[in-house]
LUMVEXBA-544607 format. One record per residue: x, y, z of N, C-alpha, C in turn. Coordinates in steps of 0.1 Angstrom, whole numbers, plus 5000, padded with zeros to 4 digits. Example, Ala and Ser with C-alpha at 12.3 -4.5 7.8 and 13.67 -1.06 7.14 Angstrom:
<lumse n_x="5132" n_y="4943" n_z="5078" ca_x="5123" ca_y="4955" ca_z="5078" c_x="5132" c_y="4967" c_z="5078"/>
<lumse n_x="5128" n_y="4978" n_z="5071" ca_x="5137" ca_y="4989" ca_z="5071" c_x="5129" c_y="5000" c_z="5079"/>
***
This chain:
<lumse n_x="5141" n_y="5326" n_z="4764" ca_x="5151" ca_y="5315" ca_z="4767" c_x="5149" c_y="5309" c_z="4781"/>
<lumse n_x="5147" n_y="5318" n_z="4791" ca_x="5145" ca_y="5314" ca_z="4804" c_x="5132" c_y="5306" c_z="4806"/>
<lumse n_x="5122" n_y="5309" n_z="4799" ca_x="5109" ca_y="5302" ca_z="4800" c_x="5111" c_y="5287" c_z="4795"/>
<lumse n_x="5119" n_y="5285" n_z="4785" ca_x="5121" ca_y="5271" ca_z="4780" c_x="5129" c_y="5263" c_z="4790"/>
<lumse n_x="5139" n_y="5269" n_z="4797" ca_x="5146" ca_y="5262" ca_z="4806" c_x="5138" c_y="5258" c_z="4818"/>
<lumse n_x="5128" n_y="5267" n_z="4822" ca_x="5119" ca_y="5263" ca_z="4833" c_x="5110" c_y="5252" c_z="4829"/>
<lumse n_x="5105" n_y="5252" n_z="4817" ca_x="5096" ca_y="5241" ca_z="4812" c_x="5103" c_y="5228" c_z="4811"/>
<lumse n_x="5116" n_y="5228" n_z="4808" ca_x="5124" ca_y="5215" ca_z="4806" c_x="5129" c_y="5210" c_z="4819"/>
<lumse n_x="5128" n_y="5217" n_z="4830" ca_x="5133" ca_y="5213" ca_z="4842" c_x="5127" c_y="5200" c_z="4846"/>
<lumse n_x="5135" n_y="5190" n_z="4850" ca_x="5130" ca_y="5177" ca_z="4853" c_x="5126" c_y="5176" c_z="4867"/>
<lumse n_x="5114" n_y="5170" n_z="4869" ca_x="5109" ca_y="5168" ca_z="4882" c_x="5101" c_y="5155" c_z="4882"/>
<lumse n_x="5100" n_y="5149" n_z="4894" ca_x="5093" ca_y="5136" ca_z="4895" c_x="5078" c_y="5138" c_z="4891"/>
<lumse n_x="5071" n_y="5127" n_z="4887" ca_x="5057" ca_y="5128" ca_z="4884" c_x="5049" c_y="5132" c_z="4896"/>
<lumse n_x="5038" n_y="5139" n_z="4893" ca_x="5029" ca_y="5143" ca_z="4904" c_x="5022" c_y="5131" c_z="4910"/>
<lumse n_x="5018" n_y="5132" n_z="4923" ca_x="5012" ca_y="5121" ca_z="4930" c_x="4999" c_y="5117" c_z="4922"/>
<lumse n_x="4998" n_y="5104" n_z="4920" ca_x="4987" ca_y="5099" ca_z="4912" c_x="4989" c_y="5098" c_z="4898"/>
<lumse n_x="5000" n_y="5104" n_z="4893" ca_x="5003" ca_y="5103" ca_z="4878" c_x="5011" c_y="5090" c_z="4877"/>
<lumse n_x="5009" n_y="5083" n_z="4866" ca_x="5015" ca_y="5070" ca_z="4863" c_x="5021" c_y="5070" c_z="4849"/>
<lumse n_x="5032" n_y="5077" n_z="4847" ca_x="5038" ca_y="5078" ca_z="4834" c_x="5041" c_y="5064" c_z="4828"/>
<lumse n_x="5040" n_y="5063" n_z="4815" ca_x="5043" ca_y="5051" ca_z="4808" c_x="5058" c_y="5048" c_z="4809"/>
<lumse n_x="5061" n_y="5035" n_z="4809" ca_x="5075" ca_y="5031" ca_z="4809" c_x="5080" c_y="5029" c_z="4795"/>
<lumse n_x="5083" n_y="5041" n_z="4788" ca_x="5086" ca_y="5041" ca_z="4774" c_x="5099" c_y="5033" c_z="4771"/>
<lumse n_x="5108" n_y="5033" n_z="4781" ca_x="5121" ca_y="5026" ca_z="4779" c_x="5121" c_y="5012" c_z="4784"/>
<lumse n_x="5109" n_y="5007" n_z="4788" ca_x="5107" ca_y="4993" ca_z="4792" c_x="5117" c_y="4989" c_z="4804"/>
<lumse n_x="5119" n_y="4998" n_z="4813" ca_x="5128" ca_y="4996" ca_z="4824" c_x="5122" c_y="4986" c_z="4834"/>
<lumse n_x="5109" n_y="4985" n_z="4835" ca_x="5103" ca_y="4976" ca_z="4845" c_x="5095" c_y="4965" c_z="4838"/>
<lumse n_x="5098" n_y="4962" n_z="4826" ca_x="5090" ca_y="4951" ca_z="4819" c_x="5091" c_y="4938" c_z="4826"/>
<lumse n_x="5103" n_y="4935" n_z="4831" ca_x="5105" ca_y="4922" ca_z="4837" c_x="5096" c_y="4920" c_z="4850"/>
<lumse n_x="5096" n_y="4931" n_z="4858" ca_x="5088" ca_y="4931" ca_z="4870" c_x="5073" c_y="4930" c_z="4867"/>
<lumse n_x="5069" n_y="4937" n_z="4856" ca_x="5055" ca_y="4937" ca_z="4852" c_x="5051" c_y="4923" c_z="4847"/>
<lumse n_x="5060" n_y="4917" n_z="4839" ca_x="5057" ca_y="4904" ca_z="4834" c_x="5056" c_y="4894" c_z="4845"/>
<lumse n_x="5065" n_y="4894" n_z="4855" ca_x="5064" ca_y="4885" ca_z="4866" c_x="5051" c_y="4886" c_z="4874"/>
<lumse n_x="5047" n_y="4899" n_z="4876" ca_x="5035" ca_y="4901" ca_z="4883" c_x="5023" c_y="4896" c_z="4875"/>
<lumse n_x="5023" n_y="4899" n_z="4862" ca_x="5011" ca_y="4894" ca_z="4854" c_x="5011" c_y="4878" c_z="4854"/>
<lumse n_x="5022" n_y="4872" n_z="4853" ca_x="5023" ca_y="4857" ca_z="4853" c_x="5017" c_y="4852" c_z="4867"/>
<lumse n_x="5021" n_y="4859" n_z="4878" ca_x="5017" ca_y="4855" ca_z="4891" c_x="5001" c_y="4856" c_z="4892"/>
<lumse n_x="4996" n_y="4867" n_z="4887" ca_x="4982" ca_y="4870" ca_z="4887" c_x="4974" c_y="4859" c_z="4880"/>
<lumse n_x="4979" n_y="4856" n_z="4868" ca_x="4973" ca_y="4845" ca_z="4860" c_x="4973" c_y="4832" c_z="4867"/>
<lumse n_x="4985" n_y="4829" n_z="4873" ca_x="4986" ca_y="4816" ca_z="4880" c_x="4977" c_y="4815" c_z="4892"/>
<lumse n_x="4975" n_y="4826" n_z="4899" ca_x="4966" ca_y="4826" ca_z="4911" c_x="4952" c_y="4831" c_z="4908"/>
<lumse n_x="4948" n_y="4830" n_z="4896" ca_x="4934" ca_y="4834" ca_z="4892" c_x="4930" c_y="4848" c_z="4897"/>
<lumse n_x="4938" n_y="4858" n_z="4893" ca_x="4935" ca_y="4872" ca_z="4896" c_x="4933" c_y="4875" c_z="4911"/>
<lumse n_x="4942" n_y="4869" n_z="4919" ca_x="4942" ca_y="4872" ca_z="4934" c_x="4954" c_y="4879" c_z="4937"/>
<lumse n_x="4954" n_y="4893" n_z="4937" ca_x="4967" ca_y="4900" ca_z="4939" c_x="4973" c_y="4898" c_z="4952"/>
<lumse n_x="4966" n_y="4894" n_z="4962" ca_x="4972" ca_y="4893" ca_z="4975" c_x="4983" c_y="4882" c_z="4975"/>
<lumse n_x="4981" n_y="4872" n_z="4966" ca_x="4991" ca_y="4862" ca_z="4965" c_x="5003" c_y="4866" c_z="4957"/>
<lumse n_x="5003" n_y="4878" n_z="4952" ca_x="5014" ca_y="4882" ca_z="4943" c_x="5020" c_y="4895" c_z="4949"/>
<lumse n_x="5019" n_y="4897" n_z="4962" ca_x="5024" ca_y="4909" ca_z="4968" c_x="5038" c_y="4912" c_z="4966"/>
<lumse n_x="5047" n_y="4902" n_z="4966" ca_x="5061" ca_y="4904" ca_z="4964" c_x="5063" c_y="4910" c_z="4950"/>
<lumse n_x="5056" n_y="4906" n_z="4940" ca_x="5058" ca_y="4911" ca_z="4926" c_x="5052" c_y="4925" c_z="4925"/>
<lumse n_x="5042" n_y="4929" n_z="4933" ca_x="5037" ca_y="4942" ca_z="4933" c_x="5048" c_y="4951" c_z="4939"/>
<lumse n_x="5053" n_y="4947" n_z="4950" ca_x="5064" ca_y="4955" ca_z="4956" c_x="5076" c_y="4957" c_z="4947"/>
<lumse n_x="5080" n_y="4946" n_z="4940" ca_x="5091" ca_y="4947" ca_z="4931" c_x="5089" c_y="4957" c_z="4920"/>
<lumse n_x="5076" n_y="4956" n_z="4914" ca_x="5073" ca_y="4965" ca_z="4903" c_x="5073" c_y="4980" c_z="4908"/>
<lumse n_x="5067" n_y="4982" n_z="4919" ca_x="5066" ca_y="4996" ca_z="4924" c_x="5080" c_y="5001" c_z="4927"/>
<lumse n_x="5088" n_y="4993" n_z="4933" ca_x="5102" ca_y="4997" ca_z="4936" c_x="5110" c_y="5000" c_z="4923"/>
<lumse n_x="5108" n_y="4992" n_z="4913" ca_x="5114" ca_y="4995" ca_z="4900" c_x="5110" c_y="5008" c_z="4895"/>
<lumse n_x="5097" n_y="5011" n_z="4895" ca_x="5092" ca_y="5024" ca_z="4890" c_x="5098" c_y="5035" c_z="4898"/>
<lumse n_x="5098" n_y="5034" n_z="4911" ca_x="5104" ca_y="5045" ca_z="4920" c_x="5119" c_y="5046" c_z="4917"/>
<lumse n_x="5126" n_y="5035" n_z="4915" ca_x="5141" ca_y="5036" ca_z="4913" c_x="5144" c_y="5042" c_z="4899"/>
<lumse n_x="5135" n_y="5041" n_z="4890" ca_x="5137" ca_y="5046" ca_z="4876" c_x="5130" c_y="5059" c_z="4874"/>
<lumse n_x="5125" n_y="5066" n_z="4884" ca_x="5119" ca_y="5079" ca_z="4883" c_x="5105" c_y="5079" c_z="4876"/>
<lumse n_x="5099" n_y="5067" n_z="4875" ca_x="5086" ca_y="5066" ca_z="4869" c_x="5074" c_y="5069" c_z="4878"/>
<lumse n_x="5078" n_y="5071" n_z="4891" ca_x="5068" ca_y="5075" ca_z="4901" c_x="5076" c_y="5081" c_z="4912"/>
<lumse n_x="5069" n_y="5089" n_z="4920" ca_x="5076" ca_y="5095" ca_z="4932" c_x="5079" c_y="5085" c_z="4942"/>
<lumse n_x="5091" n_y="5086" n_z="4948" ca_x="5094" ca_y="5076" ca_z="4959" c_x="5085" c_y="5078" c_z="4970"/>
<lumse n_x="5080" n_y="5067" n_z="4975" ca_x="5070" ca_y="5067" ca_z="4986" c_x="5072" c_y="5055" c_z="4995"/>
<lumse n_x="5069" n_y="5057" n_z="5007" ca_x="5069" ca_y="5046" ca_z="5016" c_x="5058" c_y="5036" c_z="5012"/>
<lumse n_x="5062" n_y="5023" n_z="5011" ca_x="5052" ca_y="5013" ca_z="5006" c_x="5040" c_y="5012" c_z="5015"/>
<lumse n_x="5042" n_y="5014" n_z="5028" ca_x="5030" ca_y="5014" ca_z="5037" c_x="5020" c_y="5024" c_z="5033"/>
<lumse n_x="5024" n_y="5035" n_z="5028" ca_x="5015" ca_y="5045" ca_z="5023" c_x="5007" c_y="5041" c_z="5010"/>
<lumse n_x="5013" n_y="5031" n_z="5004" ca_x="5006" ca_y="5026" ca_z="4992" c_x="4998" c_y="5013" c_z="4995"/>
<lumse n_x="4996" n_y="5010" n_z="5007" ca_x="4989" ca_y="4999" ca_z="5011" c_x="4996" c_y="4986" c_z="5011"/>
<lumse n_x="5009" n_y="4987" n_z="5011" ca_x="5018" ca_y="4975" ca_z="5010" c_x="5027" c_y="4973" c_z="5022"/>
<lumse n_x="5023" n_y="4978" n_z="5034" ca_x="5031" ca_y="4977" ca_z="5046" c_x="5031" c_y="4963" c_z="5052"/>
<lumse n_x="5038" n_y="4961" n_z="5062" ca_x="5039" ca_y="4948" ca_z="5069" c_x="5025" c_y="4943" c_z="5074"/>
<lumse n_x="5016" n_y="4952" n_z="5077" ca_x="5003" ca_y="4948" ca_z="5082" c_x="4994" c_y="4942" c_z="5071"/>
<lumse n_x="4998" n_y="4944" n_z="5059" ca_x="4990" ca_y="4938" ca_z="5047" c_x="4998" c_y="4928" c_z="5039"/>
<lumse n_x="5009" n_y="4923" n_z="5045" ca_x="5017" ca_y="4914" ca_z="5037" c_x="5016" c_y="4900" c_z="5041"/>
<lumse n_x="5003" n_y="4895" n_z="5041" ca_x="5000" ca_y="4881" ca_z="5045" c_x="5005" c_y="4871" c_z="5034"/>
<lumse n_x="5009" n_y="4860" n_z="5039" ca_x="5013" ca_y="4849" ca_z="5029" c_x="5001" c_y="4841" c_z="5025"/>
<lumse n_x="4990" n_y="4841" n_z="5032" ca_x="4979" ca_y="4833" ca_z="5029" c_x="4966" c_y="4841" c_z="5034"/>
<lumse n_x="4955" n_y="4836" n_z="5028" ca_x="4942" ca_y="4841" ca_z="5033" c_x="4940" c_y="4839" c_z="5047"/>
<lumse n_x="4945" n_y="4828" n_z="5052" ca_x="4943" ca_y="4824" ca_z="5066" c_x="4950" c_y="4834" c_z="5075"/>
<lumse n_x="4962" n_y="4839" n_z="5071" ca_x="4969" ca_y="4849" ca_z="5079" c_x="4961" c_y="4862" c_z="5079"/>
<lumse n_x="4955" n_y="4865" n_z="5068" ca_x="4947" ca_y="4878" ca_z="5067" c_x="4935" c_y="4877" c_z="5076"/>
<lumse n_x="4928" n_y="4865" n_z="5076" ca_x="4917" ca_y="4864" ca_z="5084" c_x="4921" c_y="4865" c_z="5099"/>
<lumse n_x="4932" n_y="4859" n_z="5103" ca_x="4937" ca_y="4860" ca_z="5117" c_x="4940" c_y="4875" c_z="5120"/>
<lumse n_x="4946" n_y="4882" n_z="5111" ca_x="4950" ca_y="4896" ca_z="5114" c_x="4937" c_y="4904" c_z="5116"/>
<lumse n_x="4927" n_y="4902" n_z="5107" ca_x="4915" ca_y="4910" ca_z="5108" c_x="4907" c_y="4906" c_z="5121"/>
<lumse n_x="4907" n_y="4893" n_z="5124" ca_x="4900" ca_y="4889" ca_z="5136" c_x="4907" c_y="4895" c_z="5149"/>
<lumse n_x="4920" n_y="4895" n_z="5149" ca_x="4927" ca_y="4902" ca_z="5160" c_x="4925" c_y="4917" c_z="5161"/>
<lumse n_x="4924" n_y="4923" n_z="5149" ca_x="4922" ca_y="4938" ca_z="5148" c_x="4908" c_y="4941" c_z="5154"/>
<lumse n_x="4898" n_y="4933" n_z="5150" ca_x="4884" ca_y="4935" ca_z="5154" c_x="4883" c_y="4933" c_z="5169"/>
<lumse n_x="4890" n_y="4923" n_z="5175" ca_x="4890" ca_y="4921" ca_z="5189" c_x="4897" c_y="4932" c_z="5197"/>
<lumse n_x="4908" n_y="4938" n_z="5191" ca_x="4914" ca_y="4950" ca_z="5197" c_x="4905" c_y="4962" c_z="5198"/>
<lumse n_x="4898" n_y="4964" n_z="5187" ca_x="4888" ca_y="4975" ca_z="5186" c_x="4877" c_y="4973" c_z="5195"/>
<lumse n_x="4872" n_y="4961" n_z="5196" ca_x="4861" ca_y="4957" ca_z="5205" c_x="4865" c_y="4960" c_z="5220"/>
<lumse n_x="4877" n_y="4955" n_z="5223" ca_x="4882" ca_y="4957" ca_z="5237" c_x="4883" c_y="4972" c_z="5240"/>
<lumse n_x="4888" n_y="4980" n_z="5231" ca_x="4890" ca_y="4994" ca_z="5233" c_x="4876" c_y="5001" c_z="5234"/>
<lumse n_x="4867" n_y="4997" n_z="5226" ca_x="4853" ca_y="5003" ca_z="5227" c_x="4847" c_y="4999" c_z="5241"/>
<lumse n_x="4849" n_y="4987" n_z="5245" ca_x="4843" ca_y="4983" ca_z="5258" c_x="4850" c_y="4991" c_z="5269"/>
<lumse n_x="4863" n_y="4994" n_z="5268" ca_x="4869" ca_y="5002" ca_z="5278" c_x="4864" c_y="5016" c_z="5279"/>
<lumse n_x="4861" n_y="5022" n_z="5267" ca_x="4856" ca_y="5035" ca_z="5266" c_x="4842" c_y="5036" c_z="5272"/>
<lumse n_x="4834" n_y="5026" n_z="5269" ca_x="4820" ca_y="5025" ca_z="5275" c_x="4821" c_y="5024" c_z="5290"/>
<lumse n_x="4830" n_y="5016" n_z="5295" ca_x="4832" ca_y="5014" ca_z="5310" c_x="4836" c_y="5028" c_z="5316"/>
<lumse n_x="4846" n_y="5034" n_z="5309" ca_x="4851" ca_y="5047" ca_z="5314" c_x="4840" c_y="5057" c_z="5315"/>
<lumse n_x="4831" n_y="5058" n_z="5305" ca_x="4821" ca_y="5068" ca_z="5305" c_x="4810" c_y="5065" c_z="5315"/>
<lumse n_x="4808" n_y="5052" n_z="5317" ca_x="4798" ca_y="5048" ca_z="5327" c_x="4803" c_y="5052" c_z="5341"/>
<lumse n_x="4815" n_y="5050" n_z="5344" ca_x="4821" ca_y="5053" ca_z="5357" c_x="4821" c_y="5069" c_z="5359"/>
<lumse n_x="4824" n_y="5076" n_z="5348" ca_x="4823" ca_y="5091" ca_z="5349" c_x="4809" c_y="5096" c_z="5352"/>
<lumse n_x="4799" n_y="5090" n_z="5345" ca_x="4785" ca_y="5094" ca_z="5348" c_x="4781" c_y="5090" c_z="5362"/>
<lumse n_x="4786" n_y="5079" n_z="5367" ca_x="4782" ca_y="5075" ca_z="5381" c_x="4788" c_y="5085" c_z="5391"/>
<lumse n_x="4800" n_y="5090" n_z="5388" ca_x="4807" ca_y="5099" ca_z="5397" c_x="4801" c_y="5113" c_z="5397"/>
<lumse n_x="4794" n_y="5116" n_z="5386" ca_x="4788" ca_y="5129" ca_z="5385" c_x="4774" c_y="5130" c_z="5392"/>
<lumse n_x="4769" n_y="5118" n_z="5395" ca_x="4756" ca_y="5117" ca_z="5401" c_x="4756" c_y="5121" c_z="5415"/>
***
């Protein structure tokens, strides 16, 4: 009897598991997302709001483990309203990385000069 009670204990799905929505709790969110995807010719970036709504619904209904959306790739740094905003974000990020790399090179150059 105790083995059965252990097997029936309810727990959230494992990370990476994606249980089916047997009770259609998130059908509305899925439908809105699919309509958006069709409207925007399969460009999911333009449907970010519906992705978030769908995932929130799944988390709220125990169909997936509750997770910070940024860990799912849906944080503020990826919530662009247009491709132009994404390009600007990436351009700025590249420039920050380039500046940091140049600072590191300069620092190492100065250290090697001091050691001479």
